[in-house]
N, C-alpha and C positions, 0 to 999 in steps of 0.2 A: 120296322122297315128292314128288309133283307139286305145283306151285303154279298157282293160277289167276290169270292176268294178261291184261288186255285181251281177255277172251273166249276165250283159248286156254290150253291146259295147257302148262306148261313143266316140264321135269325140274329136279331140284335142281342139276344141272350147268349152270353159266351159259353163255350164248351165247359169252362171251369165252373161257371155258375150252375149249369145243368147237372154236372157230375156232383157238385157239392150238395145240391138239393136232393139228388137221388140218394146219396150216402146218408144224409140226415133222415130222410123218410124211411129208408130201409133199416137204418139203425134203430129208429123209434119203433118200427113195426116189430122188430125182434126184441124190444125192451132192453136195449143195451145202452148204457150211458156213454157219453163221448169219452170220458176218462177210461172206461173199461175197453172201449174200442181202440183207443190210442195205445193203451198198455198191451193189448193182444197183438196189435200190428207193429209193436216196437217203435212207436212214434211219440213225439212229445205232444201232450194234450193241446198246447197252444197252436201247434202246427196243424193238428187235426181240426181245430176250430177254424183256422184259416182255409183249409181245404173245403170244409162244409160251407163257408161263406163265399167260396169262389174267388178268393183273393190270391191264392198261389196256384202254381202249375204243378200238380203232382206227377211224378214220373210213373211210367208203367210199373216199375218195381214196387212203388208205394201203393198203387191201385191194386196190384196183386196181393199185397200184404193185407190191405183192407178187405178185399173180397174174400180171402182165405179166412180171416177172422170172423167175418159175417156168414161164412159158409155159402158164398155166392160166387158167381163168375164176374170177371171184369166187364163182360158185355152187359151184365145186369146193371152194373154201376154206371155204364155209359149209355144206357138206353135213352133214346130221344135226342141224341146229340146229332 
């Protein structure tokens, strides 16, 4: 069921969950382990796991690090949000 928030409709799936799923899928497509992605983005592996599960709110700076490591754009990581 959609929620109305700041003048736009958002699905019940949170922004963080969609971004996390996107990162997981893109990482796997590129055959990169979660540990290697975290290392390349200079993040703790457990924090990367929380991002992929949609538990935490990654900053734009963190999303840029992840995107750069995967050789993608931030907009690719946030597609479908």
